N, C-alpha and C positions, 0 to 999 in steps of 0.2 A: 224603281227611283220616284222619291217624293217629289211634288212640283217645286218647292222651295231649294232642294238640293239640286234639281235640273236646271232651275233658273239661276243659281249660284254657278254652276259649271258654264252655262251659255256664258253667263257674263265674264267669266277668266277667258273663255276661249275667245269673246269678242276684243276683249281688251289686249290679247295677246297678238290675235290678227291685226289689230289696229296699229299698235307700236311696231310690229314686223314690217309693216305695208309703209309707213313713214321712214322707216329706216334700212329698208332694204338695200337700196341703192349704196348707202353707207358702210355696210355689212359685206355686201358680195360685189365681187369685182364683175365689170361689163363682160366678160368673156364668161364667166358663170353664169351670168344672168342670161346671157344668150342661148347656153346650153341648157339650162333648168327651162327656159320658155319651148325649147325644142322637144324636150324631153317630156313636157307636159302635153304639148300637142300630140307627140306618139302616143301618150298613154290615153288620151281622150279618144284617139282614132281607135285605138284597141279597144278601149270599152265600148263604142259605139259598134264594131263590128261584132263583138261578144253578143251584144244586145240583140244587133239583127241575126245572128246566126241562131240564137236560142229563141227567136219570137216568129221565124219562118214556119209557115205551114208545109209539112211534105207532100209532094205534087203526085207520088204513088205511095202504096202502102210499102213498109219497110220490110226488106228480105235480103237474106244473108246471098252473097254473091255465090257462095258454094253449094248452095240447093238447087242448082242447074241454071241460074240466070247468069249471063257472062256480061262482064262491062266491056263496053264496045270502045273502041278506041277512036270512031269517028268523028266524037265531039257532040253526037246528038244527046247524050245524056249529060247532065250537069256535072261538071267537074267537081272532086272533093278537094281540090288544090285552090287556095285562095288567090285570088289575082292580085297583081300588083297595083299600088294606089299610089300615085304620083303626087307629091306635096309642093306646096308653092315655094 
């Protein structure tokens, strides 16, 4: 994409964002605004969790549980199940 085309596309997006931002409360009812803000927060939390998951370094070499190593239920190993995140 050429620089001129990129600048023009960016200008269109900036203008649309400005117009939507100034008239958002006029277009969207308050209950829907609240719902959208909660959905946005959940989306950002999910994105942060995905980034954290994919940037973790494994503590031990990856090995299939079926190759002789059994998972313990004692809680000494890290659980594969995500923990619950309480929101404000």
